[in-house]
TORPA-4810 file (N, C-alpha, C, O; in nm, 3 decimals):
<nodes>
NODE_1_5.973_5.121_3.495_5.942_5.140_3.622_5.947_5.278_3.662_6.043_5.339_3.616_M
NODE_2_5.874_5.338_3.729_5.881_5.482_3.752_5.970_5.494_3.868_6.000_5.399_3.941_P
NODE_3_6.009_5.607_3.882_6.134_5.653_3.984_6.039_5.624_4.123_5.917_5.613_4.134_K
NODE_4_6.161_5.616_4.238_6.121_5.608_4.360_6.055_5.744_4.412_6.104_5.852_4.377_D
NODE_5_5.958_5.739_4.483_5.877_5.877_4.545_5.915_5.860_4.688_5.940_5.758_4.751_L
NODE_6_5.912_5.973_4.720_5.929_6.006_4.856_5.793_6.092_4.900_5.724_6.149_4.815_Y
NODE_7_5.762_6.094_5.045_5.645_6.138_5.093_5.637_6.306_5.031_5.534_6.364_4.997_F
NODE_8_5.764_6.358_5.027_5.779_6.492_4.971_5.714_6.480_4.826_5.633_6.573_4.824_D
NODE_9_5.709_6.425_4.722_5.681_6.406_4.593_5.544_6.376_4.594_5.506_6.360_4.478_D
NODE_10_5.453_6.362_4.676_5.311_6.356_4.698_5.227_6.443_4.703_5.256_6.532_4.783_F
NODE_11_5.108_6.459_4.636_5.020_6.585_4.696_4.878_6.550_4.638_4.851_6.477_4.543_H
NODE_12_4.798_6.616_4.717_4.643_6.560_4.731_4.578_6.593_4.572_4.584_6.706_4.523_L
NODE_13_4.520_6.480_4.506_4.464_6.476_4.397_4.546_6.417_4.289_4.492_6.383_4.184_G
NODE_14_4.687_6.402_4.308_4.768_6.356_4.226_4.702_6.189_4.178_4.647_6.105_4.249_Q
NODE_15_4.730_6.187_4.050_4.659_6.030_4.007_4.805_5.926_3.945_4.919_5.952_3.908_K
NODE_16_4.745_5.832_3.957_4.900_5.730_3.905_4.781_5.597_3.814_4.691_5.533_3.869_F
NODE_17_4.812_5.592_3.701_4.736_5.511_3.611_4.830_5.361_3.588_4.953_5.366_3.584_N
NODE_18_4.769_5.257_3.578_4.853_5.139_3.554_4.952_5.163_3.453_4.929_5.233_3.355_S
NODE_19_5.072_5.101_3.478_5.167_5.113_3.373_5.177_5.007_3.281_5.255_5.001_3.187_I
NODE_20_5.053_4.885_3.331_5.056_4.749_3.232_4.926_4.715_3.279_4.881_4.779_3.374_T
NODE_21_4.855_4.621_3.225_4.750_4.561_3.295_4.774_4.406_3.322_4.890_4.371_3.301_S
NODE_22_4.695_4.319_3.359_4.702_4.192_3.393_4.584_4.121_3.350_4.472_4.159_3.384_Y
NODE_23_4.603_4.015_3.273_4.471_3.938_3.223_4.456_3.825_3.329_4.556_3.767_3.370_T
NODE_24_4.349_3.800_3.365_4.335_3.650_3.488_4.305_3.543_3.383_4.254_3.565_3.273_V
NODE_25_4.340_3.433_3.427_4.324_3.310_3.357_4.257_3.193_3.449_4.280_3.176_3.569_T
NODE_26_4.174_3.120_3.370_4.094_3.009_3.459_4.193_2.953_3.545_4.173_2.960_3.666_A
NODE_27_4.295_2.901_3.503_4.403_2.831_3.606_4.455_2.885_3.708_4.489_2.818_3.806_A
NODE_28_4.471_3.036_3.698_4.518_3.094_3.807_4.410_3.114_3.949_4.436_3.107_4.069_E
NODE_29_4.283_3.139_3.878_4.170_3.133_3.966_4.139_3.002_4.041_4.111_3.002_4.161_I
NODE_30_4.146_2.887_3.963_4.126_2.785_4.030_4.255_2.736_4.146_4.230_2.697_4.260_K
NODE_31_4.371_2.746_4.097_4.472_2.751_4.145_4.476_2.826_4.300_4.492_2.775_4.411_D
NODE_32_4.459_2.935_4.267_4.477_3.050_4.395_4.318_2.988_4.500_4.314_2.977_4.623_F
NODE_33_4.224_2.963_4.419_4.121_2.905_4.508_4.137_2.765_4.585_4.090_2.733_4.694_G
NODE_34_4.209_2.699_4.506_4.242_2.558_4.584_4.358_2.586_4.686_4.352_2.514_4.786_Q
NODE_35_4.448_2.661_4.684_4.529_2.708_4.799_4.468_2.777_4.900_4.482_2.735_5.014_K
NODE_36_4.409_2.865_4.882_4.353_2.994_4.957_4.255_2.997_4.992_4.243_3.004_5.114_Y
NODE_37_4.128_2.993_4.907_4.008_3.019_4.909_3.918_2.906_4.844_3.845_2.930_4.748_D
NODE_38_3.927_2.777_4.904_3.849_2.657_4.829_3.706_2.656_4.829_3.638_2.564_4.873_P
NODE_39_3.655_2.780_4.767_3.503_2.747_4.743_3.468_2.711_4.596_3.534_2.724_4.493_Q
NODE_40_3.340_2.662_4.622_3.336_2.563_4.463_3.324_2.646_4.340_3.348_2.606_4.226_P
NODE_41_3.283_2.775_4.376_3.289_2.875_4.266_3.411_2.942_4.222_3.412_3.027_4.133_F
NODE_42_3.511_2.903_4.285_3.650_2.962_4.262_3.730_2.817_4.169_3.832_2.827_4.100_H
NODE_43_3.668_2.717_4.186_3.738_2.595_4.171_3.684_2.536_4.049_3.759_2.492_3.962_L
NODE_44_3.533_2.534_4.036_3.493_2.469_3.898_3.392_2.542_3.808_3.305_2.611_3.860_D
NODE_45_3.401_2.529_3.686_3.293_2.618_3.623_3.140_2.585_3.646_3.052_2.669_3.667_E
NODE_46_3.121_2.437_3.636_3.000_2.405_3.699_2.914_2.449_3.822_2.793_2.470_3.829_A
NODE_47_3.026_2.458_3.928_2.966_2.496_4.048_2.960_2.633_4.054_2.883_2.684_4.136_A
NODE_48_3.040_2.715_3.969_3.028_2.857_3.942_2.912_2.908_3.908_2.853_3.001_3.963_G
NODE_49_2.866_2.816_3.774_2.769_2.842_3.711_2.642_2.814_3.794_2.543_2.877_3.756_E
NODE_50_2.627_2.736_3.893_2.494_2.722_3.966_2.514_2.820_4.093_2.434_2.804_4.185_A
NODE_51_2.601_2.907_4.106_2.632_2.956_4.198_2.567_3.120_4.197_2.506_3.164_4.100_S
NODE_52_2.588_3.188_4.302_2.530_3.335_4.320_2.617_3.409_4.175_2.562_3.492_4.102_F
NODE_53_2.740_3.367_4.157_2.804_3.424_4.033_2.765_3.379_3.907_2.791_3.457_3.815_F
NODE_54_2.709_3.273_3.876_2.671_3.233_3.755_2.786_3.214_3.674_2.782_3.246_3.556_H
NODE_55_2.892_3.164_3.727_3.043_3.145_3.627_3.153_3.132_3.743_3.146_3.166_3.861_G
NODE_56_3.254_3.074_3.673_3.374_3.073_3.782_3.424_3.224_3.780_3.443_3.297_3.683_L
NODE_57_3.441_3.254_3.937_3.465_3.362_3.963_3.604_3.385_4.037_3.631_3.300_4.121_A
NODE_58_3.683_3.475_4.021_3.797_3.478_4.126_3.784_3.521_4.280_3.711_3.610_4.324_A
NODE_59_3.859_3.450_4.342_3.856_3.482_4.505_3.882_3.667_4.497_3.976_3.712_4.432_S
NODE_60_3.798_3.746_4.562_3.836_3.879_4.599_3.992_3.881_4.641_4.049_3.986_4.611_G
NODE_61_4.072_3.784_4.704_4.172_3.777_4.743_4.296_3.771_4.647_4.406_3.823_4.665_W
NODE_62_4.253_3.698_4.545_4.315_3.698_4.413_4.317_3.816_4.331_4.409_3.849_4.257_L
NODE_63_4.184_3.892_4.354_4.179_4.022_4.284_4.259_4.160_4.356_4.299_4.262_4.300_T
NODE_64_4.265_4.120_4.513_4.344_4.244_4.576_4.486_4.198_4.544_4.561_4.292_4.519_A
NODE_65_4.545_4.069_4.538_4.693_4.055_4.507_4.721_4.097_4.384_4.832_4.146_4.365_A
NODE_66_4.621_4.088_4.265_4.651_4.138_4.159_4.675_4.302_4.127_4.751_4.361_4.050_I
NODE_67_4.561_4.353_4.233_4.553_4.506_4.240_4.704_4.576_4.297_4.755_4.679_4.251_V
NODE_68_4.759_4.493_4.409_4.897_4.508_4.468_5.005_4.512_4.373_5.097_4.593_4.376_M
NODE_69_4.989_4.424_4.293_5.097_4.399_4.181_5.099_4.516_4.087_5.204_4.561_4.041_R
NODE_70_4.971_4.569_4.058_4.959_4.668_3.951_4.998_4.817_4.012_5.039_4.907_3.939_L
NODE_71_4.977_4.836_4.172_4.990_4.945_4.233_5.153_4.945_4.247_5.212_5.053_4.248_R
NODE_72_5.217_4.834_4.258_5.351_4.825_4.284_5.428_4.881_4.178_5.512_4.970_4.191_V
NODE_73_5.389_4.815_4.054_5.441_4.842_3.939_5.406_5.008_3.884_5.476_5.059_3.798_Q
NODE_74_5.310_5.067_3.934_5.271_5.184_3.875_5.325_5.303_3.989_5.358_5.417_3.956_S
NODE_75_5.327_5.262_4.096_5.365_5.390_4.193_5.443_5.313_4.277_5.395_5.223_4.346_L
NODE_76_5.603_5.351_4.277_5.719_5.301_4.303_5.761_5.406_4.435_5.801_5.521_4.419_A
NODE_77_5.744_5.347_4.551_5.793_5.432_4.663_5.909_5.387_4.700_5.937_5.268_4.685_V
NODE_78_5.999_5.478_4.758_6.147_5.460_4.791_6.141_5.375_4.925_6.093_5.407_5.033_A
NODE_79_6.206_5.256_4.885_6.221_5.182_5.025_6.095_5.061_4.992_6.107_4.947_5.035_G
NODE_80_5.998_5.096_4.925_5.890_4.974_4.895_5.757_5.045_4.970_5.762_5.138_5.051_G
NODE_81_5.649_4.982_4.928_5.524_5.036_4.993_5.489_4.958_5.117_5.473_4.836_5.118_M
NODE_82_5.479_5.025_5.206_5.501_4.963_5.345_5.337_5.008_5.411_5.299_5.123_5.436_I
NODE_83_5.268_4.897_5.427_5.124_4.909_5.455_5.103_4.985_5.577_5.182_4.964_5.669_G
NODE_84_4.990_5.089_5.595_4.957_5.126_5.730_4.830_5.122_5.750_4.774_5.193_5.834_A
NODE_85_4.757_5.020_5.660_4.624_4.995_5.708_4.540_5.033_5.589_4.567_5.113_5.499_G
NODE_86_4.438_4.960_5.607_4.325_4.984_5.465_4.211_5.007_5.547_4.175_4.944_5.646_A
NODE_87_4.143_5.134_5.476_4.033_5.187_5.565_3.917_5.155_5.473_3.806_5.191_5.512_E
NODE_88_3.929_5.091_5.353_3.797_5.035_5.288_3.848_4.925_5.173_3.949_4.954_5.110_E
NODE_89_3.788_4.816_5.149_3.785_4.734_5.039_3.680_4.682_5.046_3.613_4.645_5.142_M
NODE_90_3.655_4.678_4.859_3.510_4.665_4.852_3.523_4.596_4.687_3.565_4.662_4.592_R
NODE_91_3.479_4.455_4.678_3.490_4.391_4.562_3.332_4.441_4.488_3.230_4.434_4.557_W
NODE_92_3.324_4.486_4.351_3.201_4.509_4.320_3.152_4.457_4.210_3.040_4.488_4.169_T
NODE_93_3.235_4.368_4.146_3.204_4.295_4.026_3.290_4.176_4.037_3.404_4.187_4.081_E
NODE_94_3.242_4.063_3.999_3.309_3.941_3.998_3.420_3.942_3.861_3.388_3.982_3.749_P
NODE_95_3.530_3.900_3.891_3.662_3.896_3.812_3.643_3.741_3.774_3.618_3.646_3.849_V
NODE_96_3.666_3.745_3.620_3.612_3.617_3.563_3.756_3.585_3.456_3.829_3.674_3.412_R
NODE_97_3.773_3.453_3.433_3.869_3.412_3.357_3.863_3.512_3.204_3.752_3.538_3.157_P
NODE_98_3.965_3.553_3.150_3.978_3.651_3.044_3.973_3.802_3.086_4.008_3.891_3.008_G
NODE_99_3.933_3.823_3.196_3.936_3.955_3.222_4.076_4.004_3.272_4.158_3.954_3.349_D
NODE_100_4.072_4.165_3.172_4.225_4.241_3.174_4.182_4.352_3.271_4.086_4.425_3.246_T
NODE_101_4.263_4.364_3.394_4.237_4.442_3.496_4.329_4.567_3.485_4.443_4.532_3.453_L
NODE_102_4.319_4.672_3.499_4.418_4.766_3.519_4.350_4.871_3.676_4.249_4.866_3.747_R
NODE_103_4.454_4.943_3.670_4.415_5.036_3.817_4.441_5.191_3.796_4.529_5.242_3.726_T
NODE_104_4.356_5.246_3.865_4.387_5.419_3.873_4.391_5.454_4.011_4.292_5.428_4.079_E
NODE_105_4.503_5.515_4.068_4.516_5.546_4.191_4.506_5.702_4.235_4.524_5.785_4.146_I
NODE_106_4.483_5.737_4.340_4.470_5.867_4.350_4.480_5.891_4.517_4.423_5.825_4.604_E
NODE_107_4.578_6.012_4.536_4.625_6.047_4.656_4.523_6.130_4.718_4.490_6.238_4.669_V
NODE_108_4.464_6.072_4.844_4.348_6.168_4.876_4.377_6.196_5.038_4.301_6.259_5.112_V
NODE_109_4.475_6.150_5.068_4.517_6.198_5.213_4.664_6.218_5.256_4.728_6.119_5.220_G
NODE_110_4.751_6.316_5.326_4.884_6.311_5.350_4.883_6.376_5.502_4.814_6.468_5.546_L
NODE_111_4.976_6.302_5.561_5.009_6.335_5.703_5.129_6.270_5.738_5.181_6.170_5.689_R
NODE_112_5.165_6.345_5.834_5.330_6.302_5.892_5.288_6.187_6.012_5.190_6.208_6.083_R
NODE_113_5.355_6.086_6.025_5.373_6.014_6.093_5.412_6.019_6.207_5.535_6.027_6.219_A
NODE_114_5.338_6.015_6.323_5.358_6.080_6.441_5.459_5.952_6.521_5.550_5.995_6.592_K
NODE_115_5.448_5.826_6.512_5.547_5.744_6.568_5.672_5.733_6.506_5.766_5.695_6.575_S
NODE_116_5.692_5.761_6.377_5.824_5.769_6.294_5.818_5.890_6.234_5.734_5.900_6.144_R
NODE_117_5.891_5.991_6.261_5.905_6.131_6.216_5.984_6.115_6.077_5.965_6.202_5.992_P
NODE_118_6.067_6.013_6.048_6.101_6.029_5.943_6.014_5.971_5.798_6.062_5.958_5.685_E
NODE_119_5.901_5.949_5.833_5.786_5.909_5.742_5.660_5.988_5.732_5.607_6.053_5.822_Y
NODE_120_5.624_5.974_5.615_5.463_6.048_5.606_5.368_5.896_5.584_5.401_5.778_5.572_G
NODE_121_5.257_5.956_5.585_5.138_5.837_5.565_5.070_5.882_5.433_4.991_5.975_5.448_I
NODE_122_5.083_5.843_5.330_4.988_5.858_5.199_4.862_5.783_5.192_4.865_5.660_5.191_V
NODE_123_4.755_5.845_5.187_4.640_5.752_5.175_4.577_5.783_5.041_4.544_5.894_5.001_T
NODE_124_4.565_5.660_4.975_4.554_5.646_4.829_4.374_5.581_4.831_4.340_5.509_4.925_T
NODE_125_4.290_5.610_4.739_4.170_5.527_4.695_4.226_5.503_4.572_4.279_5.592_4.505_T
NODE_126_4.215_5.360_4.531_4.240_5.267_4.399_4.120_5.222_4.338_4.025_5.174_4.401_T
NODE_127_4.125_5.234_4.245_3.994_5.163_4.141_4.076_5.078_4.068_4.184_5.093_4.013_L
NODE_128_3.995_4.981_4.081_4.050_4.831_3.995_3.950_4.838_3.859_3.838_4.833_3.910_C
NODE_129_3.935_4.845_3.747_3.887_4.830_3.619_3.896_4.678_3.552_3.996_4.607_3.564_Y
NODE_130_3.802_4.646_3.494_3.782_4.540_3.382_3.817_4.579_3.266_3.836_4.701_3.261_N
NODE_131_3.833_4.518_3.164_3.809_4.558_2.990_3.707_4.622_2.955_3.704_4.669_2.842_Q
NODE_132_3.617_4.636_3.028_3.457_4.665_3.025_3.464_4.805_3.077_3.373_4.873_3.029_N
NODE_133_3.543_4.874_3.161_3.557_4.990_3.248_3.480_4.943_3.347_3.465_5.044_3.417_N
NODE_134_3.413_4.844_3.406_3.351_4.803_3.502_3.443_4.792_3.617_3.538_4.714_3.608_K
NODE_135_3.421_4.882_3.757_3.538_4.861_3.870_3.506_4.719_3.934_3.395_4.668_3.952_I
NODE_136_3.592_4.684_3.955_3.580_4.534_4.015_3.631_4.556_4.167_3.615_4.462_4.245_V
NODE_137_3.674_4.639_4.200_3.752_4.667_4.324_3.776_4.811_4.358_3.823_4.891_4.276_L
NODE_138_3.744_4.840_4.474_3.767_4.992_4.522_3.848_4.963_4.649_3.802_4.876_4.722_R
NODE_139_3.979_5.031_4.693_4.025_5.035_4.805_4.075_5.167_4.856_4.137_5.242_4.781_A
NODE_140_4.053_5.193_4.962_4.117_5.315_5.028_4.230_5.229_5.131_4.196_5.146_5.214_T
NODE_141_4.364_5.271_5.103_4.451_5.198_5.207_4.557_5.354_5.230_4.547_5.459_5.168_V
NODE_142_4.640_5.323_5.325_4.739_5.405_5.380_4.881_5.330_5.364_4.882_5.210_5.390_N
NODE_143_4.991_5.387_5.327_5.107_5.342_5.328_5.216_5.438_5.393_5.192_5.559_5.395_F
NODE_144_5.323_5.396_5.440_5.428_5.485_5.488_5.515_5.535_5.341_5.514_5.462_5.242_F
NODE_145_5.572_5.641_5.343_5.646_5.678_5.253_5.776_5.771_5.319_5.755_5.864_5.396_A
NODE_146_5.879_5.739_5.287_5.994_5.836_5.367_5.996_5.967_5.337_5.963_6.006_5.225_P
NODE_147_6.028_6.035_5.418_6.068_6.180_5.366_6.196_6.169_5.293_6.279_6.082_5.319_L
NODE_148_6.212_6.265_5.193_6.331_6.309_5.114_6.426_6.325_5.212_6.409_6.409_5.300_R
NODE_149_6.548_6.239_5.207_6.663_6.252_5.289_6.760_6.386_5.241_6.811_6.382_5.129_P
NODE_150_6.781_6.491_5.321_6.845_6.592_5.290_6.938_6.585_5.165_6.942_6.676_5.082_P
NODE_151_7.006_6.483_5.157_7.123_6.462_5.066_7.066_6.416_4.917_7.133_6.403_4.815_T
NODE_152_6.936_6.396_4.932_6.857_6.302_4.803_6.806_6.412_4.705_6.739_6.507_4.745_S
NODE_153_6.840_6.394_4.577_6.757_6.527_4.517_6.679_6.444_4.388_6.604_6.504_4.312_K
</nodes>
């Protein structure tokens, strides 16, 4: 796990790559679909084949959850990654059983938080790729990062 980062540790253009990848299974696509997004193309191969997706496809929200896991594993923010709003989230390719996902994160904005002077807001763009290097999700999100305490080095 990477060391905890404070707002002061970030700079524009800084990049973080996944320290691990994640392989999606048909069972978890169906399980997530059953629990949270019960559409036929998330639940059944035949229904998926007859759909817009031409095969079983993961819910975009499952993909987003996997991306969050990869982000947290690759980018350890002191005190945790506390969301401060999403600016964009686009699903650009379906995620299929057996796809192996990885992320690339780039810092694209930095500003001090007006309402919480002990925090800054970091804006990142995350690209999630499958094993064929196709982007399956693109997201630009903001999160709070604490300023480094005076006694912390």
